[in-house]
N, C-alpha and C positions, 0 to 999 in steps of 0.2 A: 873569683869561685867564693867566696867566703861573700859576696853580695848576691850569687845564684843560689846558695844553701839558705841565706838569710829569705830569696822570694819564695822559694819551695815551701819552707816552714811557714809562711804567713798565707800561700794561695791553701793549703792542708787545713789552718784553721778554718778558715770559712771564708765563704767567697765575697760576703758583703766588707772584709779584711784587704779585699785585691788591692782596691785603689789607694789605700792607706797605705799599703808596702810599697808602691809603684812612687809615692809623693815619698815615702821614706830614702827608699833609693836614689831618687832624682836629689834627695838633699844631702847622701852621702857621695854622691857624685859618681855614680856608674854612668861607664859611655851607655849610650843608643845604643847600637847594634845587640850587646848586651842583655840590654834591657830589653829589648823587643825578644829576643830568642828565650826567657827567663818568663814572658808573658805565653808564649807558645805553648812552652813545655805545661806551664799552670794548666791552662786551658783544656789540653789535652788530657792529663792526667785525671779531672775533674770531672770531663765528658766518659771516660772508661767507667768513673766508681759510679757513676749514676746508671750508665746502661746496666752493669752489672745487678746493681739492686733490681732496676727494670724485670729483667731476664729472670732473675727467681721469682721475682712476683709473682710474673705469668707462667712461670713453669708449676709454680706451685697452683697454681689456676686449672693447669691441664691434669695434672695429677689426682685431681677433686675429677673433673670430667672425665678421664680415662676408666677411673674406678666406677664411676655412672656406667661407662661405655660398656666394660667388660662385666659388670652385673646383665646390664639389657641383650647383650650378643648374649649370654647362656640363658636368658627369658627367653630369646627368640629361639635358638635351639631344643626348647623343652616344649616351645607353643607355634607350630609351624604354620597354624593358623596364622598368628599375627605377623611372622614373617611374609606370607601370603599377601595379607591385607596390607601391609607395610608395600612392596612390590608393587602392588596393584596400585593403591593409592599413589604412589610416586610415580608410576607408568602414567596414567592419566592426569597428574601435573606435568609432568615432559610432554606429554602429546599435546595437551594444549597450549603449554609452551610454545611448541614445535611443531605445533597443526601446519599452519600457513608455510612453512618450510618443507615439513615431509612430505605433503602432496604435491610438491614441485621437483622433489629429489632427481637427479640424474643419476641413470645408469647406463655405462657405455660395456657396447659387446664388440669384442677383440675377436674378429671371425678368424684369424690365422687362414688354415687350409680350405675353412669353407667359403662357398659360394654364399651372397648375399641373400639368394635365391633358396636355401637350403632349408629344410622345413626345419631343422633344427635350429637356425638362426630365427627363423619367423615365429617357432615356441616361444625361444627368449623373448623376442621382441612384445609381442603379442600377451603373454602372461603379464612382463614386465610392468607394460603398458596397463592393463587391468589393473595391477595392483595399485597404480598410481603415478608412476616414475614418466620421465622423458627420457628415452633413449636415444643415443648416437651408437653409429657403429663406424667402425676401423680394420683394418687388417690387424695393424700392429700397433704397440704403445707409440714407437715413435710417430707414427702417421698421424696416431687421435690429435687433433685439436682441443679436446677438453684435457686432455693429459700432458700439454707440453709447459715446457716452465717457464714460458713466459704467461703463462694465465695462473696465476697465485698457485704456482709450483703445483698445480693439478688437483686442488684441496677445493674443489665447488662441485664434486659427483657423489654418490651414495653409494654403488653398484659396480664394481669392476667384474664383466665373468670374459673368463679367458679361455676361449677355445683353442681345441686342438691344433696346435702349428704354433701358436702366439704367448705358447708357457713362459718359454727363455724370455721375449720381449717382457711378459707381465714381471716376472722375477725380477729381472732388471729397472722396472718403473718400482715395485715393492721396495727395492733398495734403495734407488735414488728418492724417492718421495716417502717417508713412513705415515702410513693411515693416519688421517685425522680420526677423531672421535666419530664413531658410528660409519664409518667407511668399511665396503665387506667386500674382499676380494672369494673367487671361488679355487684359490689356491693355497696351502698352508707352506710357507716354505720350508718348515723344518721337514717335511713329508717329502717335498721337491729331491733333498738331498738323503736321504736317509733310508729310500728304495731305490735309489741308483744300483744297477747291476753292474758290480766291479767285479770281472772277469769270472763269470759264471757264479756269484757270490752276495747277496743282499749288503748293501753299505754297511749296516747299521750294525749286521751281524759281526762286522770286524772291530766293532768298538770293546774296547780291554773293558769297559766298564760291565759288558758282559761275558766277559769270559767266567767259565765253567757253567752258565747260566745254559738249562736246556729248554731252548723251545720247540713248541710243535709246529713248525714250518722248516719248509725243504731249502736248503741254500740256497739253490737255484731258482727260489718261487720268482725274483726279480727280472729273472733274465726273458727278452723278450721273446715270445713264441706265439704260435696262433692260438693254441689250447692248451690247456692242462697235461703235463707228461701223467700215466698212470701205471707207472713200471712197477716195479719192484720197490717196495719200501727200507730205505737205512736203518742203521741200527739205530739212529736217534729217535727216526719216527716208531718205532717198536716199545718204546720206551715209553710213548704218551698212547699205545693203545693197549685197551682190554677188552676183553670179549662182553658182549651184550647178553645178560644172562636175562631168564623170566621170558625172551623172547617168544610170541606163540608160534610160531613156524617159522620153519628154515628160510621159505622166500620172502619173510618180511624183513630181514638183518638188513642192515644198512652195508648198502657197498652200491656207491653210488659220489659222482662228483658233483657239488653243489655251488653253485655261483651265489654267493650272497653280499647286498648292495648294500653297503655301510654309507653315511652320511656325518661326518665328523666338523660338528658346528663351532668348536672349539679344540685347540691346541693347548691353550696355556689360560685353565685346567684342561684338563681333558674331558668334552663331553661328546656323546656321538651317539647315534640313534642307528637300528636297522630295518630294511624295506621288509613291509610282509613278502613280497615277493621275490621269488630265487629261481635260480635257472637249474635244473636239474636233469642229472642224465646217468643213469644206473647200468650196470653191468650189463641188461639186455638191449639198450635202447641204443641205434645208431646215432640217435640224435637229439641235442637238450631239447627239453620244453619248458615252460613257463607255470609254476601254479604257486601258493601260498605255503609258505613255510611250513605252518601248522599244520594244513593238509596232509600234505607229504610224511612228516613224523609222525602223526595219528595212526595215518592208514599203515605205515610201514611198523610203529612202535606200538601202538597203545597209547593211552592217552596218561600213564604214570609215565613210560619212557619217556615220551614226548617231551613231557616237561623238564624231563633230566638232559634231554638232547640239549634243549635249546639254552638251558644254563650254561652245559657244557661248551657249546657255541658261542655265546656271548663272552666267557672266560675266557678263551683261545684268542678271539679277535682283539680284546679287550689286551691279554697281555702281548700282543705283537706291537699294538698301537701304543703303548707306555715303554715297550723296550726302543721305540725307535725315538721315541720324542726326548728316551733317557740320553740315548747316544749323540742325540744334539745339540743337550742343554747347553755346553760350552762353547757351540759353535758361533763363529762371528757373524760367518756368513749367511747364515738363518736369521733373519730382522724377525723382530716380538711383532705379531700379527694379533690380537686376542678376539678377533672379533673375524679373522677368515673363516674359512670352511672349504669341504675337499671330499667329494665323491670319489669312493673306491670300490674295486670289485676285490672279495676274497674268493677264491677257489677252495672249497674244501674238499676232501678225499677221504670217505668213512670205507673202512674197511672192515665190516661186523664189528664193530666198537662206537660205544658213546662218542668217544675222543678224537675227533679229526685231525689231520693233518693241514697246514695252507700248503697248498702244490703249489700254486700262481699269486702272485699280489700284484695289482693292477691299481693307481692311482687316476684312475677314469672307471667308465662305465661301458660295459662290454658284455655283448650277448653274442657273440661270434660263432658258439656251439647251434645255433637253433638252424633249425632246418632253412628256413628263408630267414636269413641274418637281415637282407636288405629291408624288408619290409617290415615280419616281424619282429625282429630283431630291434629296429630303430623304432617301431612303434610302442614296443615294451620302453625303449631308453624314453622316450620322449613323455610315457605317460608319468611314467617315474621322476624326470625334469622337473613336469610339471608341479607333480607332489610336492619337493624340493623347494621350489622358486614360493607357492604356497604353505609352506610351511615357514619358511625363512623370511618370508617377506609379504608379511599380512596387508592387504587391499587398506588403500589408505583413503578414510571415509572421514571426516570432520566429524559424522554422528558416534563414530565408535568411540571416540575420545572420552566418551561417557561414561561413568564408570557406574557398574550395580551395586556397587558396595556403598554404607551409608556413609553418608559425610563425614568427613576428620578433619577436626581444626588445624592450623598449622603448628601447633603445637605437638600436638598426639602426634602427627606424623616426625618430630623432630626428636621428643621422646627417648627414639633410641638410639643413644650415644652423638651429642650436637657435637661433631667432630669437626668444624671450621667446613663443613659443605651442608647441602639440601640434600641430601640422602640418608642421612641418618646412620650410616654402616660404618663409618670410616672408610668407604673402598671409594677407587679411582671412579671417573666416571663411567670406561668402558667395562668394569670388573660391576658395577652397577645395572648395567646395561645387560650385561653378561648373564646373570641372574634373571632378571626381567624376562630376558628371551628365552633362558631354560627353563620358568616357570610359566610362560605361555606354550612352549613346546609339550610339555609333560600335561597342562590340560587340554590343549586338542591336537593331538600328536598324529592325525590324519592316518595314513598308509603307514604314518613309521612306530615302530615299538621303538623304548629307550636301550642302548648297549652298556652305556658306561656316563657317570658312577652308577652302578648295580647295589642295589637295598642289602641289607644282610638277611640272612638267610629268617625266617620267622621265630625259633626260637632263641635268633642271638640279638634281638632287634635294639639293645642296649649298648650292644659293643661297636667303639668308632671303628669303622673297617678303615678307615688310613691307618691308626695304630698297626693294625692284624697284618699288613700287606708288609712285605719284606725290605719295600723301601718307602720310607716317607713323603707325604707332596712337598716337603722342601727338597729333597734329593730331584725331583722334576722341575724345580723351580717354581712351584705353586704356592702361594699364599693358605696354610693350614685353615683360617677361619672361611676363606669364601668356597674352600674344598668341601669345608665342614657345613655349612650352608646348602650347595648344593647336593649333599648327601642326604641333608635331613627335608630336602624337595622332592626328590626320589624317593623316598622311604614313605613320606606321606601320601602321595598319588598313589604309590603301589599299596598302602594300607585300607586305601580308601578307595580303592578299584575305580579311580576318576580317569587313569589310562589304561585300554585294553592288554590285557598279556594275548601273546601268539597261540597259546593255547586256551583261551577263553571261549567258552562255546557258544556267547554272544556274537565272537567273532566270525566264527564259522556260520551262524545262521544269515549275519547281513553281506556273506560273500555269496550263500545261496540265493539270498532275495534280489541280490546284483545282477546276478546271472541268470535268473528267472524271468518268465515271460512276462512283459508290461505293454502300456500301450505307450505310444512313440507323439511325446510331450514336443520335443524339440528336434523337428524335421531337418535337422541342418548339419552340413559336413564339418567336422573340428579339423579336419586335413585333408588334401588331394595328395597321394604318394606315388609318383611315377618313376619307373627305372626302362631308361636312360632319365635324370632329372629334367622335367622340363620349364623352361623360364615361363611363366603365365603372364599374362596382360588381360585386366589390371593383376596385381599382386593377391593372392586366395587371400577371400574374406569370406567367412560364414555364410555372411547376407548378400555376397553377389553371386548371381546365378550363372554366367555367361564368362567364360576364358576362350582365350586364345593362345596357341604357340607355333612356335616355328621348329623343324627340326631339320636339320642336313642331310644332303640326298643318302649317306651313307647308315642312315637309323632308318630300318625298315621294321621293325617292332617295336612296341611302347608296353612294357607291363604298367597295370594303374592298376591303384588297391584305393577308392575313397572308404576313410574312414570317419561313422557318425558322431556326433556330441554324445550322443544318448546310449547306450548298450541296447536300448528296446526296437530302434528304429535299427527296420533291414534295408540293407543297400542291393540293388539290381544293376545292371549295366546293360542297357538297350531296352529291353524287355522285362515285360512282369516277371518273368522267371529266369532271367537271366544270372549270370554270374556276379559274386562280389566283387570276385579278383581275377582279371583274366590279362593274356596277352593279345594282343590288337597287331595286326599286320597295317602297316601306315602306307598305303598307295601316294605316290605323286603328285602332287597338287593339295585338292582338301578334304581331309574325312573329318567327321564328328561321330561322337561318343555322347549318348545320353545316359545320365546318370541319377538313377532313381530311388530318392529318399519313399521307404514306404512304411507303413502301418501294418504290421500283420497280426495283432492282437485279436482281430476279429475274424470268424468264417472267410471274411470278404476283404482280402489285402485291398488298401488304398495306396494308393501313390499321394505323398505329402506333398514334395518336392522333389522339380525336376531343375539338375543342373546340368549347362552343355558345354563340352570341350570340344573346338574346333582347333584341328590340330591342321598347318600347310609342313609338307616336305617338299624340298627346293629341290630343282632339278640339278643335274649333274653338274659340276662346276668345269665350265667351259671358258676359251680365251677364243677371241675372232680369228679368223686364218689370216697368217699375215704370207709376204711375201714368198720367204723362205720357207717352208715345211718339206716334211715327210710324210710321205701315207704308212700308216701303222695297219695293221689288223691284229685281230683277235677269234678264236673259238668260242672260249668260254671264260667265265671271269673267277677269278684265284681264290676268290670268296664263297665259291660253292662249285667244286670240280668233279663235273657229273662224267668226264670221260678221262682216267687217269692216263691211259695211254696217251692223250694229246696234251701240249703246252697251253698253260692260263695265263694270260693277260696278255697286254700290247705287245706287238712282236712287228720288226719291217716285213713287209709284204716278202715273201719268196718269189722268187723269178718273177719278177715283175715287169712287164712290156712297158716298151714306149707307147705314146699313147697312138702313133702312127700303126703301129704293129698292129694294137688293140683295134681299131679301124678298118685293117686290112683282113683280118681273121675275125669277122662275124658270124658266130653261131649262136641262132637262138637254143635254148634248153629245151632238152628233148622230154623233159619231166620235171616235174614240183619238186622232187629230192633231189636235186644235182648236187651235190657237194660243195659249200661254203663258208662265207667267213663275213664277218661285220669288218668295215674298212673305216677308217679316219684319219682327217691329216693333223699332223702334230707339229712342233717345235720338236720333239723328243717321242720315242716311242717308250723309255724307260720313264716317263713320268705320264700319268693318263690327264693330270690337270692343263696339261699345256695344250690339249687337243680341242677342235672347235667341234663340239658334239650335236652341235647343228648340221654338220654336213657326214654325219654318220649314216652308212648306206649298206647293204646286203648284197655282198659281190659274190656270184658263183664263182669256180675256181674254172673254168674253161669254157664259159657259153654265159648267156646274158637270156634275162626274161623281158619279155617287150614288155612297152609299157603304150597302153592304146589310149591314144586320145579321145574326146567324147563323142564327134563324130562316130569315128567306129567301133564304139564301146555301142551306141545304141543301136548302129547296123547290127552289129552282133547279136546283139540282143531281143530284136527284133520278132515278134511270133514266138517268142519263149514263155516256158514256166519253169523257174528256180525253185528247188522244193529244196527248204532246210531241214535236216534233224539232228538236235545234238544238244548242248549246254547252252549258258550264256557266252562263251566265245564262238560257237559255232554263229550264236544269234546275232555278236558282233559284226562278224564277215556281211552277213546279210546287210544288215544298215549300212555297212561301208557299199557294198556293190549298189544298192538303191538309189544312196548320192551320189557317188558317179554317174550314174545311169541317167539320174533326173539332175544332178545340177544342186540341188538342195534336197534337204529332207524336213518334209512338214509334218508327218506323223511320225510317231515314235510310241513304242510300249515294251515295258521288261515284261514281255510276254509270257509268260509259264503254261502256255494251254497251246492252242492250235490256232492259227491268224492268216487270215488270206489279205496280200495287199490287191487289188484290182488298179485298170488306169495308170502303172507305171509306163513311163515311155511313151506318153501319148495312148494310153488305152492297149499299145500291142504287147508289152511285157505284165507275167502275172509272178509274183513271185510269195509262197507260201512257207511257214514254219509250224515248225512242233517242238514243245521243248521233252527233251529225254535226257537223263530220267529224273521221274519225279519224286527223287528220295525223301523229302519231308513229309511225302504220305506214309502210313502203315505198308509193311512189305505185303501183306496180305492184298491190299488196294492199290499197289501200283501197278500200272501198266507194263506189259511185258515189251521187250523191244520190236518182234512181230506184230505186235496188237497197235503199237504205237506208229508205225511204218505204214502197217495198211491203213488205217485210219488217215494218215497224214495223204496217201497218193487218192484215196476215195473222195475224199473232202477237195481235192485238188483237180477231179475229172473236170472235163475230159483231158484225157493225156494223150497225147501222139506217141507210140512206140520209136521213138528217134533221137539224134543227141538232140532236136529243138527242146527234149524232154530233161531237165540237169537235175539230179539229187546228188545235194552236198552232204554226208555223216560225216559225223567226229563231234570231240569234245575235247575237256580236258585229258582225265586219264580214265574215263570208264569204257572207252572202245577197246576190243579185243578179237582176236580172231573169231568166234561164235558167231559174233556181228556180222563180220564180211560174210560168212557162210549163210546166215540168217538174207541178209538182202539179196545174194544171189537166188536163193529159193522163192520168195517173195517177189521180186521181179517176174521174175520165169513163171509163178502161177497167175500172175493176172496178166502176161504177155506184155510185159516192159522189158523184154531183155535188154532191147537195141537202145536203152536209153543212155546218156553219159550220166555216169557216178563218178565223183568225187570224193575221193578219203582225205577229211583232214585226220591226221595222225594227232600223235598224243602232245601235250604241251607240257611248261614247266609250272607248277602250282603244285601246294600243300605241300610246301619243303620247309614251310615255316613253323614253330613250336606255338602254334596258337589253340587257344583252350575253346572247345565246345565241337571241334571235328578235327579228322584225322590229321596225323602229321607223318611224312615219312621222314627216317633216317635217311643217312646220308647213302649207304650202301642202296637202299630201297629208291632212292632218287636215282643212282645210278644204273641201277636194274631197269630203269626205265628206256635208258637208252636202248638195252638190247630186245625189250619188248615191244618197241615201238618200229627196231630194225625188220623185223619181224613181221609186223602188220605193213610194214609200203611192201617188203618183198610179197608178201600173198597178197595184198590190193592190185601189185601190178600184174600177179599172172593170173587176176580173174578180169583182167584185162579195162580196169579201174585205173583214173587219174591220182594221183596223189598228191600230198601237200606236207612238206617236212617241217612242219609247227614246232618241233622238239630241238632241232638244232638252230631254229631260226631264236626263238626266247631262251634257250639255256645260257648265249652269251649276256643279256640284256635282263637276267631275271630279277635286278632290284628295279626294272622300270615298270613294275606292276601297278595298275591304278586301283580303284578304290574294287572292295572285296576283302572276305576276309579268308578266303582261297588265295591269294596272290597269285592269283591263277589270269586277273582281267591287263589285258593288255587295251583297252578300248574303253573312252567314257563318251556319253552323249551328253551335250550340255545345248541350252535353250540357249538362241543367237538374240542379240538386241533388239535389230532390225530382220527383215524377211527379205530371201537374196533376191534381185532384181531380177534374175535369171532361172525365177523358182516356175516350176510347171504348175499346170492347176493342182488343185489339191488331191491328194490320192483317198480314195474310198477303202475301206478299210471293213472286210467282215468276217467277224470273227465265231468259228466255229464250233460247237462242241464243248464251250469253255470248263474247264475240269476244276473243281472246286480245291483247294489245298489250305494248308495250316502255315502260317505265316512265323512256327515258334523257331522251326529250327533252319532254314534255309538260308546262308550266310548273302546270296545274290539276287537268288528269285524274289520269295515272299516282302523282302524288305523294300526291295527295287520297285515291285509293282506299281505302277499308274497308271492311270484311265488316259488314252491317247488324249493330247490335245482337239479342242474343236474350234478352235480359234483361228480361222484364216490368216492371220498378219502373224502367226510364230512358226518359224523355222528351227530347225538344229543341225548341229555340226557332229560328226562322229570324227573324235580326235584320239593320237594314240600311233607313233611311228609304226612301232615293231607291228600292232595291228594292220598296217596300213602297207606293208610289205608283203605278209603271206597274203592280205585278199589280193592285192594287185599281180600278185601269182596264180591265185584263184581266177581274174579276170583273165590272165593271160591263158590258163590251159583251160578257160572253157571258148576263149575265143580263138583258139590254136589253129584254126581253118582261115581267117578273117586279119591275120597280119601280113605285113608285108616288108621288104626292104627299107621301107623308110619309117617305121617304128623305133622311136628313142630308145636308149637302153639306160636299165633302172638303175 
């Protein structure tokens, strides 16, 4: 022990005596282990002593530097111009340093419930790519290759966008991988928990720190419902309501619910902006409408109270946000994410007071109250999202990093508190970036207005807002220095009017200019909205003009709304005066929609760009017929019940006889309106997807319609004249007859006038046609039915007063009992009362909600059956043949082909090669062609084409439904030319 004390005393004296002490101890015969222990203790004591002295020296230096930092910090608060110069200079240096990395930053979009083709997903991808980001997509964080743990803990991304359905996945990722410097996520974790619905009460309201605090919010504001409830206010709400004074009139008092859209750009500390656009629904409105907040308040309250209303609105929203953050300050489940941002919807209810109550709060953008939420709401949402993305993520441009400020030396940039960091404010990198971001947002707010921190009132500018609040910045976990700098920036821009106010008259002028009429300088589409959403091929791009899409059989209508890039460009569908948005029926096969982008700034509108959308609708899903099958039947489709007294959908055929019985009891039908049904082979009558729809056939209940072969048909039609009067459905039957008689159709014209075909059937048959009614003409210019019929008869002369002359009359839904009497009167007057008259009854059509044409409601469609029944009975009473096309078409109403009326069950298309069995080319004689306007008719004028003059072109009439009632027509015309060997249909 004596040896150890002697050693310690010598080491403490000076290091130079160490080896002398060791030598002395050795001479005193200290043992080896004890000697080594003494050396170690001495060295440790000496090291501690030197480190203490070095620490005291550095602490003295840091105190000196911090005194300078405090002084310079106060200088910055008194001179905000220096603060802004420092922020912009440091941002320039940072941009130069990171320019190469920033321009290749990666943005990840987690689509969740959205399809990759959704317009919202496309918007995020398009804008982020425009801003310089490389965009990756995945459904959830767990399926994203860029977010997997084996890729440097997912730290190679800059922006993470979590769409609806992926929020929980995003929150798990934020918890697992803490965001790195400048990584940004569109979810603030603190809000995810604070605004949960806890049994009808917002979760943050249950926090003990808020006990005794009265907030202007309904406790149930966080609960899920489609629209805010506007019931009787509770007691807490009444505390916040004060009547409006000095209002100009009762009808201008505030009695409305307003959806205010808030962008929280940071939660720690709180910075937030509110969008200029809002969704408003007054007590007089049935639906909400989008408008600008200052426009609404100014119209209702005038300029003075308008300013107060906006201030009070900002105060209410800010209080709710701060209360929510206070309740989550100590929560370990909400990780700190300083650069996370959040879009929110606050539904504020005003009841004759400037003090609103929050009746609904949603952590997303919602436009459900609009008249057309699918288009108007989605478009408004996407415009707002684009504003958000362009505010938060300025375009990455290497030229943009050059600052407009004078060059500053590095010494001047580090003047403000050189605290072991390049930024000169003793702030963390994210805090410095937050200041830079906030400065840029205030400098170029776009469509946003500052919400928080709100600058003090003009008469109290020197007062620190943080100290006047009931809770200080420390209570929220915010650094007072950082909050003071944010407050100073807000105050500076407010003083210098560098950020527009909601009630700034200049803002109103800009809004009026935007909505005014101007020249279309960018004639392109911003997006193409459809319902149901279409998968476009290729993906939508403003510069791509041709698109294709496929839809399944059950999709029978498409609603389309193209949105232009510029509000000065006008959109019209199909024609110059067409609608901007429309419902289109989608027939089987190919359909085309033309989208015209027009400039209407001059007296004569000009088409600038044309986009074409080609839609292919698939046929009914079908399975090939197997050995084991059952025969099923149906009268009508359950999607449109025309006869409520009859079953709908597939059913086993009632009283099905064996094939031997059926052949033993052959009976041709006595008329064309014999009751019947569609029959089809299926694996099961309970699932129409198991049927072979290629084998579907029309089956009368107790008879059959003879099917003539071509020699019999040609013999029947020998020396006959067949006259057709009616619309395009009647014309489809005519072309079917011509093709059946002549084997092929070599001439075809979508005639809307009178046309005569000669030399059919080797010159032994003549067919003529007259279009009626010509509803595209003004009523005063439309030919009446007697006049149209008489002109057709006169131009088809000579006519024989016998069944050798056949008149086929009818159409979709224009025929009535008066037309039948007119036919009888005209024929008697012309001495043609003995000719054969065939009445084609009504048919399915005009049952879809299509813009620009009439549309029948369900009860109107059901009434057609009774009208059709009366027409058939009256026609037979007059001795006419009839064809019940309504009963045939109503069960297959979805199988219409092209045409806006959804009434066409035929289509004529060109064959690639002429048929070998074709007859000599028909001669066409057009008589008295009428002039017509192509602006309104959905089937005629748009389809009008001149007959082909090429000898090597032939056509085919397709459409199985049209073939059925056309064959019935042939069997009725040739009723006296059939025999027992005719096949059944």
